[in-house]
C-alpha positions in Angstrom: 60.9 82.6 97.1 60.3 85.4 99.6 58.3 83.3 102.1 61.0 80.6 102.4 63.8 83.2 103.0 61.8 85.0 105.7 60.8 81.7 107.3 64.5 80.7 107.4 65.4 84.1 108.7 62.8 83.9 111.5 64.1 80.5 112.6 67.7 81.7 112.6 66.8 84.7 114.6 64.9 82.6 117.2 67.8 80.2 117.5 70.3 83.1 117.9 68.1 84.7 120.6 68.0 81.3 122.5 71.8 80.9 122.1 72.3 84.3 123.7 70.5 83.2 126.8 71.7 80.7 129.4 68.9 78.2 128.6 69.7 74.6 127.8 67.7 73.2 124.9 68.1 70.5 122.2 68.6 72.4 118.9 67.3 69.5 116.7 64.1 69.1 118.7 63.5 72.9 118.6 64.1 72.9 114.8 61.6 70.1 114.4 59.0 71.9 116.6 59.5 75.2 114.8 59.2 73.5 111.4 56.1 71.6 112.5 54.3 74.7 114.0 55.5 77.5 111.6 55.6 75.4 108.5 52.0 76.1 107.8 52.3 79.9 108.0 53.6 82.5 105.6 56.0 84.6 107.5 56.8 88.1 106.2 58.8 90.8 107.9 56.7 93.6 109.5 56.5 96.8 107.4 57.2 100.0 109.2 55.7 103.4 108.3 59.1 104.6 107.1 59.1 101.9 104.3 59.4 103.4 100.9 57.1 102.3 98.2 58.1 101.1 94.7 54.6 101.7 93.4 55.4 104.8 91.2 58.2 102.9 89.5 56.0 99.8 88.9 53.1 102.1 87.6 55.4 103.6 85.0 56.6 100.1 83.8 52.9 99.0 83.7 51.8 102.0 81.7 54.7 101.6 79.3 53.7 97.9 78.7 50.1 98.9 78.2 51.1 101.6 75.8 53.0 99.0 73.8 49.9 96.8 73.8 48.0 99.6 72.1 45.8 101.0 74.9 44.4 104.5 74.1 45.9 107.6 75.6 42.7 108.2 77.5 42.8 104.7 79.1 46.4 105.1 80.0 45.7 108.5 81.6 42.8 107.1 83.6 45.0 104.1 84.8 47.8 106.5 85.8 45.4 108.7 87.7 43.7 105.8 89.6 46.9 104.0 90.3 48.7 107.1 91.6 45.8 107.8 93.9 46.0 104.2 95.2 49.7 104.5 95.7 49.2 107.6 97.9 46.8 105.6 100.1 48.9 102.4 100.4 52.5 103.3 101.0 54.4 100.0 100.9 56.3 97.9 98.4 54.0 96.1 95.9 54.9 92.6 97.2 53.6 93.5 100.6 50.2 94.9 99.5 47.4 92.7 100.8 43.8 92.1 100.0 42.9 94.0 103.2 44.8 97.1 102.0 42.9 97.1 98.7 39.5 96.5 100.5 40.1 99.3 102.9 41.0 101.6 100.0 37.9 100.6 98.1 35.8 101.2 101.2 37.3 104.7 101.7 36.7 105.8 98.1 33.3 104.2 97.8 32.0 106.9 100.2 32.8 109.7 97.6 32.5 108.2 94.1 29.7 106.7 92.0 29.3 102.9 91.5 30.5 103.2 87.9 33.6 105.0 88.9 34.3 102.4 91.6 34.1 99.7 89.0 36.7 101.5 86.9 39.0 101.8 89.9 38.7 98.0 90.6 39.4 97.2 86.9 42.5 99.3 86.9 43.7 97.7 90.2 43.0 94.2 88.9 44.8 94.9 85.6 47.8 96.4 87.5 48.2 93.5 90.0 47.6 90.9 87.3 50.4 92.5 85.3 52.7 92.6 88.4 52.1 88.8 89.0 52.6 88.0 85.3 55.9 90.0 85.2 57.1 88.3 88.4 57.1 91.3 90.7 54.6 89.6 93.1 53.9 86.0 94.0 50.2 86.3 94.8 47.7 88.7 93.2 45.7 90.3 96.1 42.9 91.4 93.7 42.0 87.9 92.8 39.7 87.7 95.9 38.0 91.0 95.2 34.9 90.9 93.1 33.5 93.8 91.3 30.1 94.6 92.9 27.1 94.2 90.6 25.3 97.4 89.7 21.6 97.5 90.4 19.8 97.5 87.0 17.2 100.2 86.7 14.0 99.3 85.0 13.0 101.4 82.1 9.8 103.4 82.3 6.9 102.0 80.3 4.8 104.3 78.1 1.3 104.8 79.3 -1.6 104.0 77.0 -2.2 107.7 76.2 1.5 108.2 75.4 1.5 105.1 73.1 -1.6 106.4 71.2 0.0 109.9 70.8 3.1 108.2 69.4 1.1 106.1 66.9 -0.9 109.1 65.8 2.3 111.1 65.2 3.6 108.5 62.8 3.4 109.5 59.1 4.6 106.4 57.3 3.7 102.7 57.7 7.4 102.0 58.5 7.4 104.5 61.4 4.1 103.0 62.7 5.7 99.5 62.5 8.7 100.6 64.5 
């Protein structure tokens, strides 16, 4: 598991740094303290800007799987467009993409697209990250905490009494009048 290895790496690096100093310390006590304090945290290495992303490779695998599942060409093309746009915004390996990264992306694009388009982007991201988790590329799905915003329902305009009468008078058959 990624977290355990990075946790172990962090502890070893701390101990090596302390060993390189002239400080006296009890190694067993320090290990117990580190385990007690850091054991409740997920430790991951910091991502630098020069990190390469594996998104394009994963997107191609995802689209190939979805094609085998029978998704239409139009749906696949839409997924590809939306996911590539996301990969240009978040440039890091898929296992390091966080909920905050996705929320910031959604916030940025929501300024320029309609609500219905935003819903499509969210569905594409949710589908992609669910697939990544199911295939074992990521441990946690960052889209699980993101809810698709509800669209405000617009009320239909009601016919006026005059419009209703004109409609009734225009009917030629009893069936039309009934409808």
